N, C-alpha and C positions, 0 to 999 in steps of 0.2 A: 501494501499498500504508500501511495505519497505520502511523503513526510511533510509537513505545512510549520514547524519549527522556525523557519525563516521566512515569514512573512512578511515582516515589517522590516526587512532588512535594505529594500535598496529606497524604503522612503526617508529615511535617515542619513545623516551625517557619518555616523557610525557604522555603514552599508560595510566596511571593511574589516571590520571585526565579525560580524556574522557571517561575512559573505564568505570568509576565508574557512570559516567553520566548519560550512553547510558547502563546499565545492565538489566535494568526496562522498556525501548525502545523497546517492542516484535512487533512482526511482523508477519503474519499470513501464512506458509505454505499452502499446500494441505493434508488433511486429509480423505481419503478414504477405507470406515468402511463397514466391511461385516457381518451380522446380522448371516450369516451360520453357520459360521465358531467358535468353540469353545473359548470363553474369554480368551486372556492371562496369565499366572499366575507363578512366578517364580523369581529367583534370580540370577545375574551374577553378583558378586560384585566388583572385582578386574579386572584389563586390561587381564589377561589370564586366568580368574577364580577363580581360588586364590592365596595366597600370594607364591605359589612353582611356581605360571606359567606351572601347569601342563595341562592345558585346557581340565582336568576331569571335565565332567558335570555332578557334586553334583547335585541327585535328580530332575533328569532329569526321565520324563514319557515319552519320545522317544524311540524306540526302534525298530527292525524290524518288529515285530508284529504289529506295528504300524503304520509306516513312511510312508507308502502308501496313510493315507490318514490325509496327510498333508492340510491344507486349509488355505487360504490367510486369515487372519482376518483383516488386517488394512494395509497400505501402507500410510508414509508422504513422500510428496514432497516435495524436498528442494524449497522455493522461485525462482523465476526467476533471478535473483540478486546475487543468491548463486552461480549457476549454468554455468562451466568452459565452455568454448566453444575451439576447434581447437582440435589439436593432444595434449593433457596432459594426465596427470595419472586420470584426471575424477575432480569431486568434493567431493570425500570422500576418507579416506584410512583407516579410524582409523576405531575400534571396539569399541562396545557402550558398557556402563556401567549400570546395573539395580538392582535398589536398591530402596526398601520402596514401590517397586509401579511403580518408573519412570524409563522409559530407557535416561539415559546421550551418549549425541554422538556431535563429534566435527567433522565440515567441513574443507577442504583444504584453505577455506577462513582463520580458526580459531574460525568463530560464531560455539558456543554450544547453544545446543536444549535440551531441558526439555520436553521430550511426556510422557503422562500416557500410561503403558504399555497395560491397559485393553482397550482402544479405542484408541489410536494411533495419542490423539490431545495435539495441542503445548501447552504444560502449562506456558513456557514461552524460549525469547533468550536471549543470550548475543552476539550481535553485535561485531567485531574485524574488520573483510574485512578485513585482508589480503594477498591480491591477489599475491603476488612475494613469497608465500611462498610453500616448494614441499613437506612438508607431512614426515612422514606418522601421527603425530598429533593424539592428544585422549585426553581423562580425565581421571583422578581419583577420587575416590569419599570416603568420611568416615567422619564420626561425625559430620554428617550437612553440610558438604560443598564440593563445588568440585575444582576438582585443574587443572591448566589448561598451556599453554602458548600462550605466539603470538611470532614472530619472535625474539624480543628483549627483550620479558618480562614473568616472571613469575604469575601467579592469582588465586586465590582463591574466589570463588563464594558461596553465600549464599544457598544450595541445594533447599528451599523451593520457593524463590523468584528470584535469579539470578542477586541479587546485589551482586556487588563488596564488598569484604570483607576485602581484601590487597591486589597489584597489587606491583610487584619489580619489575623494571628497574635497569641498569647501572650493569648486572649480567655478562655482555660480551664486552670485550674491543675490539678494532677495530683489524680487523684481526681474532678473536676466533668465526667467524662461525654464526647461528642461530637456534634458538631452534626448532626441528621440531617432539620431543619427546612426548610420552605417559609418563605423570609421573607415579612413584609408591607412595605410601605414606603407612608409617606403623611407627610405636614408635613416633609419634609426628614429622616426618621428611618427608619435600617431594623430591626426589630424581629425579631429568633431569640430561639433559645433553644436551650440542651443538655439533651441526653436520656440515650442511649444508653452505655453504658461501664464499666467496672469504677470504680464510684464509691462514696466514702466519704464524701463531701460532701455528694452530692446536685447536682440539677440547677442551672441559673442563667438567670434571663432576662435580656435585653440591649436594649438599643437605641445604634444607631450614628448617629452622624452620617452622612447619606445622600452626603456631596459628599466628604468625606472618608477615610471609616471610623473614625473616632475616638470610643471609647465614651465614650458620654454618663452611662450608669447602669447597675445591674444589681442584679436584686434573685435571693436565695437562695430558692430553694423549700422547701429543708428548714431545720428550726430549729433549730441544734445539732447534736450528734455523735449522733445516734440509734441505741440498737442497733440497731434494727431494719436500719436502713441499713448500720452497718458487718458487720454479721453475714451480711446478701445477697450485697454487691461485685458485683453488677451492675447498678448503675441507679438511680437513684432521681428523682422529684420531675420537674423539666423538662417540657419542650413537643415535641410532634411536631407539632401542625396550626400554619396561619397564624393569628397571633391577631384578635382586633378591633379596630379605630380605633375610637373611638368620636367624634360630635359634638359630646361634652361636654366633650374634652381628656382622655379616658381610654383606655386599652388594656385588654383583657382577654386572659386569656391561659386554657386551658384545660389544666391540669397533669396530669400523669400519674401515678402509682402510688410506694410507698415498698420496691417486692422485696421484701420482709420476708417471712420465712416462716411456717407456723401455729406452731412452736416458739416463736418469738418473739413473736408478736403474740399468745399465750397466756400468756407468762411477762412478756413488758414491757408491757402495752398502753396506745398511746397516740395520743390521735387524730392524730400527727406532721403537723402544718402545714408546708406548706401542700399536701401530695398530695392528689391524689383531687378537685382544689376549681376551682373557678373560682374566678382571679384576678385583680380592678381595679386599676389602677395610674394615679396619673399619668402621661400622658405622656410629659410634661416631667422628671419629677424622678423616675418610679420609685416614687414613695411609696406607699405600700397605702393606698388606696380602702375597697375589703371586700373580703371574700372569705365564699366559699358553700361547704363543702367537703362533697362528698357522701356520703362514705365515711370516716368516722375508723379507724383502726386495720386497714387495708385488707392482706388475707394474699393473695387472690388475683389480681393483675396486673389493676384493673379501675381503669382509666384514667377521666378525663372529659377526655382528648384529644381530642374533634371541637371545628372552629375551632367558636367564638361566633356566633350570628347576633343580628346586631338589629333587631327590627322592633318596633310599635307598636302595640299591641291595646287598642281603647276608651280611644285616646286619651293611654293608658300606655307610655312604653318602657321595651320590654323586651328582656332578653336569652335565646336557649335555645342551653344545652346539652346533652351527651350522652355516651355511652360504652361502655368498653367492659362496665359493669355492667348494660349493657340498659338504663337508665331514660333519659327526655326530661325536662328540668328547666325550667319557666322563670321567670325571676328580674326581680324590678324592677331596672333600669338603674343608680336611684342608687343605691339600699341595700345590693342581693343580695338581698332579700329574697325566700324561695320563694312562688312564686304558685301554681304545682300541679306533680304531678309524676307518670309515667305509666309503668309497666313495657312494655317492648315485647317480643317473642320472646319463648323458653319461658325458664324461669327453674326455681330449685329450691330444697330449704331452707339450700342454701348462703348463699343472701342474707340471711343472719339472722344468719351467723357471724362477721363482723365487730365485730358489735354486740354479741352475747353475750359475745365475749371482750375487750371493754372495758370489760363487767362484772362480769369475774370468772365466767361462766358457763358458758363453754363447753368441752366435752369431749368431744375428736376423736384418732380414732386413725389411722394410717394403715397402709394408702393411701384415701384419700380424694377424691371424686368432686367439682367444681362444675362448676355450669351458670347463668348463661353461663362460660363457661371463657376462656382468657386471650386466642385470636383469634374470641373472642364478644361479642355484644352489638351494641353500635355501631361499629363499626370502622371505616368512614368519615364522611364528611361528609355532614348533611343538607341539605335545600332547604326555603324558605320562599315560599311564595307565595297571596294571597290567601285571609287567613285560615286557612294549614294548614300545620302542618309536614311534610314528607314524610321516613320514616325508613327507611332501609334494615338490618336488623339477622341477622347473623349465630349459627345455630343451632348451636354446638358446645361440647360440653364436655371439660375436661379431667380428667387424672388425674393424684393427686399420689403419689409411692411411697413417701416418707419425710415426715416433719414437718417437716425441717430443710430442705429442694427451697423457692426461692420461686417455682420456676414447676415445670410438671406439662407432661404432654404429651398432645396430643389423641386421644377416643376415636372414630376412625374417622372420615369423613369431613362436613362439618357439609353443614346447609341453610341453606334462607332466609325473610326474610318481610319485604315492604315495605309498612310502615303510614303512614296516613294520622290525623292527630290535628289537634283545633280546638287553635289557638291562645286561644280562650276560655277551654275548659274542660278542655283536654287530654285529651278524651275520644277514641276510634280512630272516627273515619268510616270507616275500610273496612282490613282487614287482608288480605294475599293471601301465600298460603305459595309459594317458589318451591325448584324442588330442588338447587340449588349458593348457597354464598354470596355474597351480594351485594355486591361489594366498590368496583362503580365509582361511591361515591355515588350521593346523587340531584342529579337537574338537572332542572327546570322546561324547557316550551318551548310554549307557551301552555297549550294542554289537554290536553298528553299532560307526565308523570314518568318520565324515563330513569334506568336502570341497567345496570351491566354485571352478570354470573355469573361466579365464578370460574374455572368450567371453559372460559368463553370463549364467551358469548352478548352480545349487545347487546338489551335488553326497552327496549319502551314500552309504561307502561300508563296509562289515561283516568284524570285527575286525579281526576275527580268520583264515581266508580267504583269504580277498580284494576282494572278488567278490561286482559288484556294485547291489547294490538291491536299488537303488532311486537316479532316476535321473528327477529334474526337470527345464523347460527350464524359465532362471529369465528375468525379464521386459524391465531389465537394463545391461549394462555389469558389471562388478565387480570386484575389487582389495582392498577388505578390510576384516578384521576377523570378523567372524561370532558370534554370543553368541548365549547357548544353555539356556533358563533360564525355569526349570519347564517343560511345556506343548508347550514350544514356541523354535523356532529357529529364530533369528533376521539375516536378512542378510541386511547389508549397501551396496545398487548397485548403484554406484558413476555413473556408465554412461564414461568410457572412452571412447576414441574413436582413438586409436592407436595402432599397434600391432597386428592387427587382430582385436582387439573390434569394433564392430557395433553399441556403444554409446547407447543414451535410453536416459530417464529422469530419475534425481538421486533423489535417493527413499531408505529409510530402509525401509523394508517389514518387518511386524510380521505372522509365518504362526503358527498354533497349532495344535497338534492330540485331539482329543476329549476325554474325560474322559470316564475312564473304557476299 
């Protein structure tokens, strides 16, 4: 039976003492193994597959020639005590890491699981049980260590045993939100950020010493005590997805929105740096090198939150960014200068409102409707391969009942689109509509692009045409990024029961193609 002796560990600054005591206190979820499927093998060593965040599955054995033969090798069901009830975002929202034959994943209560890739059997569990967490969360694995966060602390675990090596609290001052990010680890540093919470000062970007957890630098994503931030009190700036660690000594974060209301944006218009921005910092010092702000004076929850992607186009290093505003941006990696931007998915006149408010030209009355809404646009990470960026877009409008509200409510159930854009020009190469929100990120595997739909489907598209070549009904709804490791597709099906999803038993599933 799963022990609950460490339930309060993650919500206290004393998390270090309690979590260290619980690291080896493992309890079993349920693993169902099939002997008919091929044995899983392969790797997915970074949150987005590689350090450049491309989500291009190197060494994958899966293509259009064999994708129809995908068979379930095993599924690991979360312990019942880790299953979230009610209309939430489910029990899992993070993508898995696969290193040295082990799958590492974190659930939305911040519990970490290490599973055998070959069998799906639980090797160890690190219980945290932070029931107030919003995610997406997730872990990074390098050098024999597993790095992650709780709402109030960062930690490093032994990758073989799950025992805590260090736990660092006291990183966040009152009003600086909580940690909900999947860290990125490179060059002896752990990069993470705060985001969500009753924030009055805004989110913070951090670098920690990977060996000790000691803070090396921090960067505030809100400049000063902005009136929009103080009025909203639901969290501002910060980052949700793993940053990009560049080969030029930089680190780039995609930063969230200011969570201000329409009333504040109209009465006190301001750019609100560095919200809705790509922020490029010196990786060693945290000093600002450049920034690109996608939407100044945002009041529609339009983060540029996806993981920045590094790629070279016509000999020039560039960075691809996107977010809930439903626009893909290409920027010069050295200067941040915009190369091109392309809207994706459905849009409305609300796109123009932040700029009009900044120019003192906006007249708006509640209730009002925004499209893309707060869960629309590009909500999950894109993929890049062969001169093309592949983007999954959510079409979901939101209505705000009052001018003083920073957040609204969704208008019904969202649909979506998967699009391919030329990296050279930003032009759309193909565009395919899907019946539910595609939240599994996009992942390239040879001539295929994978994603998952929120209502519980795994889908694959032809990279050249967008034609649907594979569709599989999953045993649970899903809003988590997948991973493609060798002959295996790993799908965290978190079982959300809201916005049109039908729930299901939260589990991570391994599908494999046969050899040859």
